N, C-alpha and C positions, 0 to 999 in steps of 0.2 A: 539601241541603247536604252536601258531601263531608266526612266525619269522618276526618281523617288518622290519629288515634290508633287507632281501630277498624280501619281498612283496613290500617295497618301491622302490626297483630297477625295479620292473616289471611294475610300473604305467606308462602308455603312456603319451606323451606330446600332449594331445588332450582335447577338451572341454568335460565336463560331470558333473556327480554328485557323491559325495563321502558320505558314510554313516558310522558313528562311532558307534561301539557296546561296551557294557560293558561285564563283565564276565558272566552275565546271558543272554547275547545275546539281551538285551534291547537296542533299538536305542537311543543313547545319542544326536546325532546331525546330521543334513543333511545339506550339503552345495553344492554350485555350483562353478565351476572353469572354466576359459578359458583354463587353462593348469593344468590338474589334477596332473601331476607329481610334478610341483613346489608347488602347493597349499597344497597338502597332506603332502609332506615332510616338509613344513614349520612348521607344528604342532609339530614336533618332534626334532626341533632344539631349540637353546636357544631362548626363546620367550621374546621379548621386546615390550613394549608398548601395550600389550594385557591386557584386564581386568581380574579380579579374576575368573570370570565365566569360561573363556576359560582355564585358568590354572587348575581349579578344574576339568573341563571336561577331559582334556588331561590325568590327573592322573588316570582316570577311564577307559580309552580306553583299551579294551582287544584285539580287532581286528577291521579292517576296510574293507570295500568293495567299489567298484565304478561301475558306469555305464557310458560308453562312449556314447556321442551323436555326431551328425553331425555338430551341430552349437551351439553357445552360447545361442541362443533363445530357442532351444529344451532343453538345460540344465536348463534354467530358469523355463520353464514350468514344467519339471520333478521335480525339486527341490520343487516347490510349491505344487505339487500333493503329494509328499511323506511327506512333513511337515503336510499337512492337514490330511493325512491318519494316521500318527503315533504320531503326537504331541510330538516330541522329547523334552526331559527335558531341553536341553540347547539352543534350538532355541527360538527366540523371537516369542511369540504366541499371536494372537489376541483372547482375552478371550470371546468377545461377539460373539454369533452365531445367530444374528437377521436377519429377513427378513423384509424389509420396504414396506409400502403399496404404491400402485399405484392406479390411477383412470383409468379404462379401458373403452373405448368406442368401442363397437362392430360394427364398421362402415361397415364391410363386410356383415352384416345381412341386409335383406330388411327393417326391422324395428329395428334399432339399440337400444341397451340398454347401460346404464351407470352403471358400476359395480366396486366393491371393489376387488382388486387383490393383492396377496403377491408376484407374480412373473410376469415377462414380457416375453411372448412367441412370437414366430414368427408365429402369427395366423392371420395376416392382420388387427388386431385391432389397435387402436391408444391408446397410454399409456401417462399418465401424472404423473410425480413424478421422483424419490421416495420422499415421504413425511415422516417426522419424527413422525407425530402424526396420529394414526389410527382414533382417534375421529374427527380430523379436516377433514379427508378424507370422513368419513361417513356423517358428517354435510354438506359438500359440495355436495355430491351425493344426499342426501335427498332434499337439496335446489333446485338443478337442476331438479330433477324429479317432484317436486312440481310446479316449475315455468313453465316448458315446457310440463308437463303432459305426460311424457314418460312412456312406459311400464316397469315393473320390473319382469314380469313373464317369464317362460322358454318355453312358447308355440312356436311351429315351425310355424312361419308365412312366407308367406301367406297361406301355405297348411292348417293350422288348423283354418283358419277364419270361424267363425260361428259354429264350432263343439261343443263348450262349452259356457256356459253363461259368461257374463262379470264378472270380479272379483270385490271385494269390493272397490278397488281403484277407479274404474270408478264411482261407485254409490256415493262416497263421493267427486267426482269432482277432483281427482288427477291423472286420466289417461283418454286419449281420446279414449281408447278401439279400437286399430287397430285390435284386435282379433275378433271384430264384423264387421269390415269394416266401422266404423264410421268416419274414417279419411283416406284420400288417402295417398299413399306412398310418393308422391311429397310434400304434406303439412307436413307430419311427418318428412321428410328429412330436410325441411327448419328449423323445430324446433331443430333438432339434430345439424345443422350447427350453430345456435345461441348458443347452449350449448357449442359446440367446441370453438366458438369465446370467450366465457366467460372463459373457461379453459385455453385459450391461453393468458389470462390477459387483454382482452378488455372488461372492466366492464362498461364503460360509456354508451354505447347504451342501455344496459339492465336497468341501473339505471334510465336513462332518460325516458324509456318506462314505467317503473313501477311508476315513479313519476307522469307522465302525467295521467295514469290510476287512481291513487289515487286522483289527483286534480279533474278529470272529475267526479268521483264518489261523491266526496264531494260537487261539484257544483250542481249535480243532487239530492243531499240530500240522497244518498245511503250510509249512514254512516257505516253500517256494512261492505260493500265492501271496503270503504275507509280505514277502520281500518285494514282489511285484507291486502290491498296493502301496507299500512304503515309498517306492520310487515314484509312483504316480502322485502320491501326496506331496512329495518334495517338489515335483514339477509344478503342481498347482500353486503351492506356496510361492515358489520362485516367480511365476508369472504374476500372481496377485500383488506381490511386494514391489513390482515395478511401478505400481501406481503410488508415487511418492507424496503427492500433495492432494488433499481432499478439500472440497468446498461444500458446505452444508446446503448451498442453494442448488447444487447438482445441475448446473447449466453448462452449455457449450460456450466457450469464450476463447479468444486469442489475446495474449498479452504481448505487446510489441514495444521495443525500445531500441535506441541506436546509440552508437558511439562514433565520434568523428575524429579523424586525424588528417589534416590538410586536404588532399584530394581523394581520400578513400574513407569509407565508412563501413561499419558492420551493423546490420539490423538483426537483433535477436528476437525470436518468436517462441513463446510458450503455448502449446496447444492443450487446452483443458476441455475434456469431453465428459459429459455427465458428472461434472464436479471433480474429475480426477485428471491430474496432469499426465497425459499419455505420451508426451514427447516434447522435445525442443529442437530447434534448428536455427542456424545462423546463415545469413545471406550477405554477400558482398555487394556494395554499391560503388559505382565509379562516377567520375565527373561531378563531384559534390563540393568542389572548391567554392567557398563563400556562401554556401547554403546553410540555413538553420536546420535544427532537428525536426521542426514541424514540416519544413519543405521536403526533407528527405523521407520522412514517414508518409507524407501525402503521396509522393511518387511511388513509394514501395507499395502502399495499399492498392493503388490503381493497377500496377503491373502484376502483383502477386495474386490478387483476388480475381483478376480477369482470367487467370489460368487455372485456378483450383476449383474443383467441382463442389467442394463443401464450404459453406459459409456459416460461421457461428452466429449465435444471437447477439453477442456483444464483442466489441473490439476495444480493448483498453490500451491507451497510448500514453507515452511518456510526455508528449507535448501536443498542444492544440494544433490543428491543421486548417489550412485554408480550404474553403468550399466544403466544410463538414456536412452541412445539410444536403447539399447536392450529392455528395458521395454516399451518404446514408441512403438517400432515395435510390441511387443506382444499385447499391448492394441489396437493398430490400427488394427491388424488382428482380434481381438475379435469384435471390433465395425464395421469393414468393412469400416472404413473411418479414416482419419488422427487424431490421438490424440496427443496433445502437453503437455509436462511437463515443467513448467517454475518456476523459482524462481524470483519473481518481486523485483526490487531494488528501485523503486520510484513510487510516485503517489498513486492513489486510490487503485490499486491492492495490493500495499505494505501494505496499511492501513488495508485492509481486512485480510491479512495474520496475521498482528499484532493483530487484533481483535480476530482471531481464537486462536492465541497463548495465549492471555490474558484469554480467556474463558477456555482453557485447564488448565491453572494454577489455575483458580478459582475452577474448578471441582476437581482438585487434592487436593487442600487445604481443601475444604469442605468435600471431601470424607475421607481424612485422619482424620479430626475431627470426622466425623460420625463413621468411623471404630473404632476409639478409644473409643467413647461412647458405640458403639455396643459391643465391646469386653468386656467392663466393665459390661454390662448387661448380657452377655452370658458367655464367657470363664472366665472372672474375677469372676463372681458370682459362677460358678461351683468350681473354686479354693477355694473360701471362704467356701463353703459347705464341700469340701474335707478336708480342714484344721480343720474345726469344728469337723468333724467325725474322724479325724486322719487317713484318707485314703490317699494312695500314689497318686492315680489319679481316676478321674471319667470322662467318656465320655458319656456313655449312661445311662439314668435314665428312668424307667418306673413307672407310677403311675396308681392306679386303684380306681374305685368308683362304688358304687351300687345305683341303683335308682328304686323306686317302689312307689306305692300309696296303702297303707294298704295291702301290699303283692301281689297286682295285677300286673301281667306282670313284674316280677323282671328282671332287665337287669344289665349288668356290662360293664364298659368301661375300655379300656387300652389306655393311651396316652404315647407317647415317646418323650423324649427330648435328643438331642445329641449336646454336646458342648454348652448347654444352649439354644438351639433353637428347637422349636417344629418340629418334623419329621412326618408330617401328613400321609405320605404314609405308615407308620408303625402303625398307630392307628388301633385298633380292637374293635369290638362290640361283646358282648355275650348275648344271650337270655338264661336266666336261665332255666334249664331243670329238675332239681332234687329237687328243693325247692319250696314249696308252703307256702304262708304267709310271713310276713316281718321278715325274719331271715337273717340279713346282714352278720353275721359271716359264716353261711352255704353257702350263695350265693358267698361270697368271696372265700371260700374254693373251690367251684366248678370252679369258674373263673380261679384261679391260677392253679389248677390241670389241667384243660383243656389246658391252655396256655403253661405250661412247658412240659406236656406230649406230646402235639402236636409237640413242638420244638424238643424234644429228638427223637421222632419217625421220624420226617422229616430229621434230621441230620443223623440218622442211614440209612435211605433209600437212601439218597444222597451218603453216604460213600460206600454203597454196589455197587452203580452204578459208583463209581469213579468220582463223580461230586463235584464241589465246594459247600461247605455248605452255602455260602452266597446266593445261588440260592433259598434257602428256605425262606418262609415268616415268619416263627417262630423260625428259628435256631439261630438267633442273640440274645444272652441273655444280660441282663443289668448288668452294674457295680454296680448299686444301685437300690433297689426296694423301692418305696415310697408308704406308706399306708396312706389312709385318716382316721387317728385316732391314738390312742395311743397303750398301751400295748396289748389290746385284738386283734386288727387287726394285729399287728406285730407278735404275737404268732401264729396266724392262718397261716400267710405266712411262718414263720420259720418251722412250722410242715409240711406244704406241700413240701417245699424245702428239708427238712430232709428225707421225705418219698421217694422222687425222687432222692436222692443222690446228690443234688446240693448245692453248697456253695456260696451263693449270699448274700451280706449284705442287711439287711432290716431296714428301718428307718420309724418311724411313725411321721406324721405331726399332732402334738397335738394342739387342739384348746381350747380357753378360753371360759368363760360363754357366751360371745357375738359371739361365732362361728368364731372367728378369730384366725389364727395361733399364738401360743405363744412360741412354741419351737419344738425341734425334740427329739423323743424317740429313743435311739440307744443303743443297748447292755445293756438293763435294767436300763438306766439312762436317765432322761430328761435333755437335754441340752438347755440352754437359747440361744436365737439368737437375735442379734441386729436388731430391727424392721426398722432401717433406712439403713441397709446394702443391697447391691445388692443381696447377697445370700438369704436374707429373701424375697426380692421382687420376686426372681426367684421361690422360694418355693411356694409363694402365687400364682404366675402365673400358675405353674404346678397344684396346688390343684384346682384352679378355672377352668382350662382347663379340668381336669378329670371330675369334676362335670358337667361342661357345656356339654361335649360330652355324658355323661350318660343321662342327662336330655333330650338332643336333640333326642337321640335314643328312649327313652321312649315315648316322644311325638309323634315320627313318628309311633310307634307301636299303640299308642292310636288312632291316626287319621285314621289308616288303619282298625281298628276294633271298630268304634265308638259305635256300638250297644252293645259291650261287656261291662259289668259292674262288679265291685266287688260284686254286689248283686247276680250275677249268681253263685257265689261260696257258697252261703248260702243255706243249705238244706231247701226245701219247698218253695223256691222263684223261680218261673219260669218266662217266658216272660211277662205273664199277670200281676202278682203281682209286678214284677220289674217296668213295665210301670206305674202302679198305684202309687208306691212309688215315682218315679221320677216326676209324675205329681203333687203329694201332697207336696213334699219337693224339695227345689230349688237345693240343692247340696248333695253330699255324706256326707259332714260334718254335715249337718242338720239332716240327717237320723241317723248318729252315735250318735249325741247329744240328740236325742229324747228318751223319756221314753217309757216303754211298753204301757202305757195308750195312749200316743200320737200316737204311731204306730198302735195300734188296732183300732183307730178311722177311719183309711183308710178302706172303705167298703170291699175291696178285701182281707184284712189282718185279719185272725182270731186271737184270743188272743194267742193261743199256738204258732203260727208262729211269732207273734210280739215278744214273749219271746225268740224265737230262734235267731231272728235278733239282739235283744238287747244283748244277750249272746255272739254272734259271735263278735260283735264290741268291747265289753268290755274285752273279753278274749284276742283278738288281741292286744288291748292297753296295757294289763298287760304284754304280752310277749315282 
């Protein structure tokens, strides 16, 4: 038994990190303290002025531990590492785990390249960014390669010069082919410098150069070249105009503000590089109940800048943060140069922070409305279905469909929806093995038998190895099984489940004469459903998705075996007669609709074989 009083007495008056555990030894909270003794003891006194989150957390603490450090800075770094490792329930957490794109210029290479990169390494290359739009980065790289005819290959130059032929880019005029020695290292380096100048924001020389080339080509009546230069000029102008805000100081800085609504917050960051706003991004924070803006911004800075390779010279914040000097020291050590955290009070800088805060509020407001709509379409729709079927709850739904053409290459599809959203990672395809001909009931029986037998076997195997059942791909069973049809399909599913000893509710999606869902068949009763309700719309989406997935799989099989035909399954029809029929008739439907006389007119088809073909299709239709 953990003795709180005794353990609290033992805590030293030193800086460090403390870790709170619940009765299951799950980490609830990780914190940093200048004085561990005072900070940890404060949680177990009468707490005033703390939010409901902390009160709730304290009630669950079963034990605590701590790690002493030599300095507050060490404690800060350790706290951040532990939060990233364990994602404690009551720490404010950065929900996004994105990496943002950079433009990388490999200036250390004899013939440099301009590349797209998701990280910034210490590899002697020059990096520009981060940018918020990967598409904008790729557009800029394509433009620069086209303008300066730089190489995009991975050849080891100059060692590999002349070893292989020039690539397609050279032949279409988009590379000067340094791999063939067609351009000197000095001339190539001059083009790279011009590209670097452009990336640094100096667009005018390039615009003027292209404009002059366009005018010269027009004057010499080389109108195709003039049009090419015109398009290039428009691309340069388009890229340059994306820099919406300029700063005469020309420095790198991030402007950060937040907006809070109960237990959620949005942090908005503006990225200014070389005095130009190159992008903005918003980030969601959770577990913020009762926290101030300063506390949220402090947690954001610690988590965000521990994961990004680039650090600006200045970070401008909406509100002052705790441990500012220590965090500045940590950031400066990471950058290798001084980093300043400031809270501007007046002038342009204050307006930029206000703009970031306004954007954060807009994102939060729009997101709240989007989430509300999305919940109506998903969780709300599932609740409607559960109420209609008189079920306590539904989380996971599985739907099945069969696809074939006259019994050729029967396939089955399984689609999964959880909380009203498709879970594509759990979709499965089935190639029917035991059924020939168009027998949807038999095909469905095989699919369901294989699916649930596999799940039971997988669960048993994992259990024998003392492994979590969730590791299996088929072990998770649905709360509701949805069949594409009425009584017949539902009865097939119930029979399969009964044979396997499973008790899973089965519901049929009944269609009207126009092949539209009209109701749900459940427990021997057809239940009408409001066609304007979100529940009905969700059922329709599930039904359409099951059908789409089955058709898509069937098409892929057909494309892999295009020479295979339903005709191959007819006795007496070999490759020669099949080709003759396909030459004479445009489609399989035309062959199916042809009479014996029409079929026998094909020179390679004798009358008795024509009768067999006719009989095959018309028996199939009757079945």
